[in-house]
N, C-alpha and C positions, 0 to 999 in steps of 0.2 A: 243403276250403272253410272259410273263416273264419266263425266264429260271431259273430253280432251281439249285443253285450252291453249296448248303451246306445241311448237315443233318438237321440243325435247320430250314432252309427254307422249306425243304421237310415236316418236322413234322408240321410246322405252316400251310402249305398248306393242308395237310391231315386232320388236326384238324378243318378245316372249315366245314367239312361234317360229317354227321352221317352215311350215307350209300354210298355204291359204287355199281354200276351196270356195269358188264363186259359182253361184247359180247363174245360168246364162240369161234366161228369160226374165226380164224385169230388173236384173242386177247389172249385167253386162250390156244388154241391148233390149230394146223394145221394137219388135218387128225387125226392120233392117236399119235401125238407128241406134248408135251407141248412146249409153247413158253418159251425160256430161262428165268429163274428166277421167273416165275409165282409161282412155288411151294414155294418160299420164301416170295413173296409179300402178298399172301392171308393170311397166318398165322400171318404175321406182322400186317396187318390191323385188323384182328380178335382180336389180343392181345391188340390193342388200343381201343377195344370195338365197332368197326365199324360193321354195318350190311353189308353183302355181298349178292349180287344177281347176277345170271348168266342168260344171255338172249340169246336165239337162235330163228331164224326164220325157222329152219329146223324142219319140221313136221314128219320126218321119225321115231322119237323115242318119247317115253313118258318121263315124268320127272323121273320116276323110272329107265328107261334105261339110261338116262343121269347121274343119281346119280351113277350108276354102272361104267360108263365111267370115271367119276371124281375119283372114288375109285381106278380104275385100273391105272389111271395116278398119283395117290398119293396125290390127293387133297380132303380133308375132306369137305363134304357138306351135306346139308339136302335137301330133295325133295322140301320143301317149298321155298327154295332159288332159285329154277330153274324156270325161266319164259320162256316157249316155246310157239310157235305159236299153237301147238296142245292143250296145256293147256289153252291158251287164248281163243281159239275157244270153248272149253268145258265150261269154266267159263262164257263166254258171253251167251251161250245157257242156262246154268243153271240159270243165273240171269235174263234172259228174256223169260222164258218158256211160260208165258201167252201171252206176246206180239207176240212171234213167233208161237203161237198156237201149242207148243210142249206138249205132254203128256208123262211124264216119264212112262216107261215100256209099252207104247202103241205106241210110235212113233218110226219109223225106218228111218235110214239115210243111204244113199248110198254115200260112200266116194271115191272120186277120188283124192287121195293124199296119204300122208304118214301114216304108221301104227300107229304112235303116236296119231293121231287124234282118231282112233278107240279105243285105249286103254284109252285115257283120257275121251272119251264119256262114255265108259263102267263104269268108276268110278262114274259117276253121274247118272247112270241108263238109259242111252239112247242106245237102240239097234242099231247096225250099221253093215253093211257089206261093205267090201272094194272092189274096182275094182279088185285087185289081187286075192281075194278069190271067186269072183263071177264066177261060172262055165260057165255062158253064154258067158264069154269073153275069153274062153280058146282056141281061134283060134291062129294058128301060126302067129307070128309077129304082133299081135294085141296089141297095147299099149294104155296108157291113152290119149295121144295126138290124136290118131286115133279115140278113143271113143268120145272125145269132138268134133272133126271135123264131125263125123257121126251124132251127136246130132244136131249140127248147120245145117247140110244139111237137116235133117229131119224137123227142124223148118222152114227152107226156103221153102221146098217143100209144107209144110202145109200152109204157108202164101200165096204162089202162087196159091194154089187150092181154096182159099177162095174168 
């Protein structure tokens, strides 16, 4: 890959593209700290008329929650610019309701994952309950991994009894 050595080369490179997608974790921020100079790069690209999108595979937050984090870190963004795994899940379900045999306001989903999935599903009218909110799982030291293992053990015992 060619190394950019001047402002002119940088501008020529940037102008080849209409949109930029940035991963959040490790590219925009680490934990709750911005990567150096990101707060300068994003407005620079916007001033050139570029579309900006932010991508995360972390399902613990909704796009609304991420927009608040961006705001706290001093980066202006819109919820529509944030592409998260929780949003992608809700979008996929919404676009494939019939195929998946989902019925809005009648279908209930049990979530073993981040809170963001629950929030994004609620936006499209799908009722859900998360593992963390389910009172049947309020045993001490019982976590999502143990839940999955117990479900697999149940499946295996059912297979063996048939």
